[in-house]
C-alpha positions as CSV (number, residue, x, y, z in Angstrom):
1,X,9.4,0.8,50.9
2,X,6.3,1.5,52.8
3,X,4.8,-1.5,54.9
4,X,1.0,-1.8,55.8
5,X,-0.8,-4.0,58.3
6,X,-4.5,-4.2,57.6
7,X,-5.9,-5.4,61.1
8,X,-6.9,-4.2,64.4
9,X,-3.8,-2.7,66.2
10,X,-3.9,-2.3,70.0
11,X,-0.3,-1.1,70.4
12,X,-1.6,2.3,68.9
13,X,-2.9,3.2,72.5
14,X,0.6,4.8,73.1
15,X,-0.7,7.9,71.5
16,X,-3.2,8.6,74.1
17,X,-3.3,11.6,76.4
18,X,-1.8,9.7,79.4
19,X,1.2,8.3,77.7
20,X,2.3,11.6,75.7
21,X,6.0,12.3,76.3
22,X,5.6,15.9,76.9
23,X,2.9,18.8,77.4
24,X,3.0,19.6,73.7
25,X,1.8,16.3,72.5
26,X,-0.6,16.2,75.4
27,X,-2.2,19.5,74.3
28,X,-2.1,18.5,70.8
29,X,-4.2,15.7,71.6
30,X,-6.5,18.0,73.7
31,X,-6.8,20.3,70.7
32,X,-7.9,17.2,68.6
33,X,-10.7,16.5,71.1
34,X,-11.7,20.0,71.4
35,X,-11.6,20.9,67.6
36,X,-12.8,17.8,66.1
37,X,-14.4,15.3,68.4
38,X,-16.3,17.8,70.2
39,X,-16.0,20.9,67.9
40,X,-17.1,18.9,64.7
41,X,-14.8,20.8,62.5
42,X,-14.0,19.6,58.9
43,X,-10.3,18.4,58.1
44,X,-9.3,21.8,56.4
45,X,-11.2,24.2,58.8
46,X,-9.6,22.2,61.7
47,X,-6.2,22.9,60.5
48,X,-6.7,26.7,61.0
49,X,-7.5,26.1,64.6
50,X,-4.6,23.7,65.2
51,X,-2.5,26.4,63.8
52,X,-3.8,28.9,66.4
53,X,-3.0,26.6,69.2
54,X,0.5,25.4,67.9
55,X,1.6,28.9,67.2
56,X,0.8,30.3,70.6
57,X,2.5,27.2,72.1
58,X,5.5,27.9,69.8
59,X,5.8,31.6,70.6
60,X,5.3,30.7,74.6
61,X,8.1,28.3,74.6
62,X,10.4,30.3,72.2
63,X,9.8,33.4,74.4
64,X,11.8,31.3,76.9
65,X,14.3,29.8,74.9
66,X,15.0,32.6,72.5
67,X,16.3,30.1,70.0
68,X,13.9,30.8,67.0
69,X,12.3,33.7,65.4
70,X,9.0,34.4,67.1
71,X,5.8,34.2,64.9
72,X,3.4,36.7,66.9
73,X,4.6,37.2,70.3
74,X,7.8,39.2,70.4
75,X,8.2,39.4,74.2
76,X,11.2,37.6,75.8
77,X,10.3,35.8,78.8
78,X,12.5,34.6,81.9
79,X,14.8,32.1,81.0
80,X,14.0,30.2,84.1
81,X,10.3,30.0,83.3
82,X,8.7,26.7,83.1
83,X,8.1,25.7,79.5
84,X,5.6,23.1,80.5
85,X,3.5,25.7,82.3
86,X,3.9,28.1,79.3
87,X,2.7,25.3,76.9
88,X,-0.3,24.5,79.1
89,X,-1.4,28.1,79.6
90,X,-0.9,29.1,76.0
91,X,-2.8,26.1,74.5
92,X,-5.7,26.3,77.1
93,X,-6.2,30.1,76.6
94,X,-6.5,29.6,72.9
95,X,-8.9,26.7,73.0
96,X,-11.0,28.3,75.7
97,X,-11.2,31.5,73.4
98,X,-12.4,29.7,70.4
99,X,-14.3,27.0,72.1
100,X,-15.9,28.8,75.0
101,X,-18.8,26.1,75.3
102,X,-16.0,23.6,76.1
103,X,-14.5,25.7,78.9
104,X,-15.4,23.4,82.0
105,X,-13.6,20.4,80.3
106,X,-10.6,22.5,79.4
107,X,-10.3,24.0,82.8
108,X,-10.5,20.6,84.3
109,X,-7.6,19.6,82.0
110,X,-5.7,22.7,82.7
111,X,-5.9,22.2,86.6
112,X,-4.8,18.7,86.2
113,X,-1.8,19.6,83.8
114,X,-0.7,22.4,86.0
115,X,-0.8,20.2,89.2
116,X,1.3,17.6,87.5
117,X,4.2,20.1,86.6
118,X,7.1,19.8,89.1
119,X,9.5,22.7,89.9
120,X,9.9,25.9,91.6
121,X,6.6,27.7,92.0
122,X,7.8,30.8,90.9
123,X,9.1,29.2,87.6
124,X,5.7,27.8,87.0
125,X,4.1,31.1,87.7
126,X,6.5,32.8,85.2
127,X,5.7,30.3,82.4
128,X,2.1,30.7,83.0
129,X,2.5,34.3,82.4
130,X,4.4,33.8,79.3
131,X,2.0,31.1,77.9
132,X,-1.0,33.6,78.6
133,X,0.8,36.4,77.0
134,X,1.7,34.5,73.9
135,X,-2.0,33.2,73.6
136,X,-3.5,36.7,74.0
137,X,-1.1,38.1,71.4
138,X,-2.2,35.5,68.9
139,X,-5.9,36.0,69.6
140,X,-5.3,40.0,69.2
141,X,-3.5,39.6,65.8
142,X,-5.9,36.8,64.4
143,X,-8.9,38.9,65.3
144,X,-11.0,39.6,62.3
145,X,-9.2,37.2,60.1
146,X,-12.3,35.7,58.5
147,X,-12.5,32.5,60.6
148,X,-16.1,31.1,59.9
149,X,-17.2,34.3,58.1
150,X,-20.6,34.3,56.6
151,X,-19.5,33.7,53.0
152,X,-22.2,32.4,50.6
153,X,-21.1,30.1,47.7
154,X,-23.9,29.4,44.9
155,X,-23.3,26.3,42.9
156,X,-23.0,26.5,39.1
157,X,-24.8,24.4,36.6
158,X,-24.0,22.3,33.4
159,X,-21.0,20.3,32.7
160,X,-18.0,21.0,34.6
161,X,-19.9,22.6,37.6
162,X,-19.8,21.4,41.1
163,X,-23.2,20.6,42.5
164,X,-24.2,19.1,45.9
165,X,-23.2,15.4,45.8
166,X,-25.0,12.2,47.1
167,X,-26.1,10.6,49.4
168,X,-26.9,13.6,51.5
169,X,-26.5,16.5,48.8
170,X,-25.2,18.7,51.5
171,X,-24.5,22.5,50.9
172,X,-20.8,23.5,50.4
173,X,-18.8,23.5,53.4
174,X,-16.5,26.3,54.7
175,X,-16.5,28.6,51.7
176,X,-15.2,31.2,54.0
177,X,-11.7,29.2,54.3
178,X,-10.7,30.3,51.0
179,X,-11.2,33.8,51.7
180,X,-9.7,34.1,55.2
181,X,-6.2,35.8,55.9
182,X,-3.4,33.3,55.8
183,X,-0.6,32.8,58.2
184,X,2.5,32.9,56.1
185,X,1.2,33.8,52.5
186,X,0.3,37.4,51.6
187,X,-3.3,36.5,50.2
188,X,-5.4,33.3,50.1
189,X,-4.9,33.4,46.3
190,X,-1.0,33.5,46.3
191,X,-0.9,30.1,44.7
192,X,-4.0,30.0,42.8
193,X,-3.6,27.3,40.2
194,X,-4.6,27.6,36.6
195,X,-8.2,26.5,35.8
196,X,-9.1,22.8,35.6
197,X,-8.5,21.0,32.0
198,X,-11.1,21.8,29.4
199,X,-13.6,18.9,29.0
200,X,-12.4,18.7,25.5
201,X,-8.9,18.1,26.4
202,X,-6.8,14.9,26.4
203,X,-5.9,15.5,30.0
204,X,-9.6,15.4,31.1
205,X,-10.3,12.3,29.0
206,X,-7.4,10.6,30.7
207,X,-8.3,11.8,34.2
208,X,-12.0,10.9,33.8
209,X,-11.3,7.3,32.6
210,X,-8.6,6.7,35.4
211,X,-11.0,7.6,38.1
212,X,-13.9,5.9,36.4
213,X,-12.1,2.4,36.4
214,X,-10.2,2.7,39.6
215,X,-12.6,4.6,41.9
216,X,-16.0,3.2,41.7
217,X,-17.5,1.0,44.4
218,X,-17.3,-1.8,41.8
219,X,-14.0,-1.9,40.1
220,X,-12.4,-4.7,38.0
221,X,-8.8,-3.2,38.1
222,X,-8.5,-2.0,41.6
223,X,-6.8,-4.4,44.1
224,X,-8.1,-5.2,47.6
225,X,-5.0,-3.6,48.9
226,X,-5.7,-0.3,46.7
227,X,-9.3,-0.3,48.1
228,X,-7.8,-0.5,51.6
229,X,-5.7,2.6,50.7
230,X,-8.7,4.5,49.4
231,X,-10.8,3.9,52.6
232,X,-7.6,4.4,54.9
233,X,-7.3,8.1,54.1
234,X,-11.0,8.9,54.4
235,X,-10.9,9.7,58.1
236,X,-10.9,13.3,59.2
237,X,-7.4,14.3,57.9
238,X,-6.7,16.6,60.8
239,X,-7.5,14.0,63.4
240,X,-5.3,11.4,61.7
241,X,-2.4,13.9,61.4
242,X,-2.7,15.0,65.0
243,X,-1.9,11.4,66.0
244,X,0.8,11.1,63.5
245,X,2.4,14.3,64.5
246,X,2.4,13.2,68.2
247,X,3.8,9.8,66.9
248,X,6.8,11.7,65.3
249,X,7.4,13.6,68.5
250,X,7.3,10.4,70.6
251,X,9.2,7.9,68.3
252,X,12.0,10.6,67.8
253,X,12.3,11.5,71.5
254,X,11.6,15.2,70.9
255,X,11.7,17.6,73.9
256,X,9.1,20.3,74.5
257,X,11.0,23.0,72.6
258,X,11.6,20.7,69.6
259,X,8.0,19.5,69.5
260,X,6.5,23.0,69.9
261,X,8.6,24.2,66.8
262,X,7.6,20.9,64.6
263,X,4.0,21.3,65.5
264,X,3.8,24.9,64.7
265,X,5.6,24.3,61.2
266,X,3.4,21.4,60.3
267,X,0.1,22.9,61.3
268,X,0.7,26.3,60.0
269,X,1.7,24.9,56.8
270,X,-1.4,22.6,56.9
271,X,-3.6,25.6,57.4
272,X,-2.3,27.8,54.7
273,X,-2.5,24.9,52.2
274,X,-5.8,24.6,53.2
275,X,-6.8,28.2,52.7
276,X,-5.1,28.3,49.2
277,X,-6.7,25.2,48.3
278,X,-10.2,26.3,49.2
279,X,-9.6,29.6,47.4
280,X,-9.1,27.6,44.2
281,X,-12.0,25.2,44.8
282,X,-14.5,28.0,45.2
283,X,-12.9,29.9,42.5
284,X,-13.3,27.3,39.8
285,X,-16.2,25.2,41.4
286,X,-15.3,22.2,39.4
287,X,-17.4,18.9,39.5
288,X,-16.9,15.8,41.4
289,X,-16.5,12.4,39.7
290,X,-19.8,11.2,41.3
291,X,-21.3,14.0,39.1
292,X,-19.1,13.8,36.1
293,X,-18.9,10.1,35.4
294,X,-22.7,9.3,35.5
295,X,-23.1,12.2,33.2
296,X,-20.3,11.3,30.8
297,X,-17.9,13.8,31.7
298,X,-19.4,16.5,29.2
299,X,-17.5,14.9,26.2
300,X,-19.1,12.7,23.6
301,X,-15.8,10.8,23.3
302,X,-16.2,9.6,26.8
303,X,-18.3,6.6,28.3
304,X,-21.1,7.6,30.7
305,X,-21.7,5.2,33.5
306,X,-25.1,6.1,35.0
307,X,-24.8,3.7,37.9
308,X,-21.4,4.8,38.7
309,X,-20.8,5.4,42.5
310,X,-17.5,6.4,44.3
311,X,-15.9,3.7,46.7
312,X,-16.4,6.2,49.6
313,X,-18.7,9.2,50.3
314,X,-17.6,12.4,48.5
315,X,-16.8,15.4,50.7
316,X,-19.2,18.4,50.3
317,X,-17.1,20.8,48.4
318,X,-15.8,21.2,44.9
319,X,-13.1,19.0,43.4
320,X,-10.3,21.2,42.1
321,X,-7.7,21.3,43.5
322,X,-7.7,18.2,45.7
323,X,-7.6,19.2,49.3
324,X,-5.8,16.0,50.8
325,X,-3.0,16.7,48.1
326,X,-2.7,20.3,49.1
327,X,-2.5,19.6,52.9
328,X,-0.1,16.5,52.5
329,X,1.9,18.4,49.8
330,X,2.7,21.0,52.5
331,X,2.9,18.4,55.5
332,X,5.3,15.9,54.0
333,X,8.2,18.4,52.9
334,X,7.9,20.2,56.2
335,X,8.3,17.0,58.2
336,X,11.4,16.2,55.8
337,X,12.8,19.8,56.5
338,X,12.3,19.7,60.2
339,X,14.2,16.3,60.4
340,X,16.6,17.2,57.7
341,X,15.9,14.1,55.5
342,X,12.9,12.6,53.7
343,X,14.0,9.3,55.3
344,X,11.7,9.8,58.3
345,X,9.7,6.7,59.9
346,X,6.2,7.7,59.9
347,X,3.6,5.7,61.7
348,X,0.0,6.6,60.4
349,X,-3.2,4.9,61.7
350,X,-6.8,5.2,60.5
351,X,-10.1,4.9,62.3
352,X,-12.2,4.7,59.1
353,X,-12.8,0.9,59.1
354,X,-15.3,-1.2,60.8
355,X,-13.1,-3.9,61.7
356,X,-10.8,-1.8,64.0
357,X,-7.7,0.4,63.6
358,X,-5.5,-0.1,60.4
359,X,-1.8,1.0,60.4
360,X,0.4,2.1,57.6
361,X,4.2,2.8,58.1
362,X,6.4,4.7,55.9
363,X,10.2,5.0,55.8
364,X,10.3,8.1,53.4
365,X,8.0,11.1,53.3
366,X,7.6,10.9,49.6
367,X,6.1,7.6,49.9
368,X,3.7,9.0,52.3
369,X,2.6,11.7,49.8
370,X,2.5,9.2,47.0
371,X,0.0,6.9,48.8
372,X,-2.3,9.8,49.6
373,X,-2.2,11.0,45.9
374,X,-3.5,7.5,44.7
375,X,-5.8,7.0,47.6
376,X,-8.0,9.8,46.4
377,X,-8.5,8.2,43.0
378,X,-8.9,4.7,44.6
379,X,-11.6,6.3,46.7
380,X,-13.3,8.0,43.5
381,X,-12.9,11.5,45.0
382,X,-10.6,13.2,42.6
383,X,-9.0,13.5,39.2
384,X,-5.3,12.9,38.6
385,X,-4.5,16.6,37.4
386,X,-6.4,18.0,40.5
387,X,-4.0,15.7,42.6
388,X,-0.9,17.1,40.8
389,X,-1.8,20.6,41.2
390,X,-3.0,20.3,44.9
391,X,0.3,18.7,45.6
392,X,2.3,21.5,43.9
393,X,0.2,24.2,45.8
394,X,1.1,22.4,49.1
395,X,4.7,22.2,48.3
396,X,4.8,26.0,47.3
397,X,3.2,26.8,50.9
398,X,5.8,24.6,52.4
399,X,8.8,26.1,50.6
400,X,7.7,29.8,51.4
401,X,7.2,29.0,55.0
402,X,10.6,27.3,55.4
403,X,12.4,30.3,53.8
404,X,10.6,32.8,56.0
405,X,9.4,31.4,59.3
406,X,10.4,29.4,62.4
407,X,14.2,30.1,61.4
408,X,17.0,30.1,64.1
409,X,17.5,33.5,65.5
410,X,21.0,34.9,65.0
411,X,22.7,35.4,68.5
412,X,20.0,33.3,70.1
413,X,20.7,33.2,73.9
């Protein structure tokens, strides 16, 4: 069973940069600062940038250990090269490339991190060369992949069509994401789901009423605990998961090489699930509950609620399929695959509350997925079928990734 603690939790400070157990978690934290805190990237778009960083780090470390199949960088490095130096060099180079305006801060972190590495200077130098090489190869291969491309999306109109949502009525975010070249899939549309339910269907009527009664600001059926769950998962997902992945590495005493592989697996799966998900979102352009429920769902058999407002502010992109279900649908089986069991202790925290940090813990990755699923209904963001389809999309991405990537290399040195 999962447990929850709904108050301020100061012990979570152990995930900070200064206490990370290895350079991979250090630079995963630095990536979060660069990509989200300073870079302002949305949850799904941030996943692509985390994937760039973690893949370069994985390839750099793997070039030294030779234990697993490389992703982009196929050059074997010296076995005595410093893995710490390789990690720092790879992560720094990737982040500076994609965020040149942040180079002064990144350079400062790089200098401090390199100064903290102990060992033979020639080993550190060799590791630095490997890290730079892995980063530059990733940058070369990913050039022109569609990151932040100028893609225009024009919203539709009428029942079922997504339109900008209150309170800010912002234009649709990251329509380019669903068109970019993925990492492990052949195309962004590899797992394109079937269209959303027809507005005349029983599925639609069930989903509409479920979100209408559970997801509004005012709900007579949602419990306080369920409302807390709804808000808990409204923080930027990539920021929240960056801390969670660090927690997994720390609590399981993973070394540099294992942490690099885990981070590469989960962030690459996260990124591809986001790409596939946004391909579906902008293919179908389905309306959000905040639009559908006041309008009566485009079906005379449904009850319109003109004053209905979701518990939390709706993200500015189409509803179907549900992004958090796509992302978590990929991440949770990848975590289970990495550890060889779904019975993994997961510590999750949220900065989405005014009364401090809230913490949830799970003892099974399936419970983690289940809570995210219902959270999106409690928050008033999504419909049930959209969440089912999103989870299936994420699971398909994870299954394909595990079968084809990050595998042990036969005869590894």
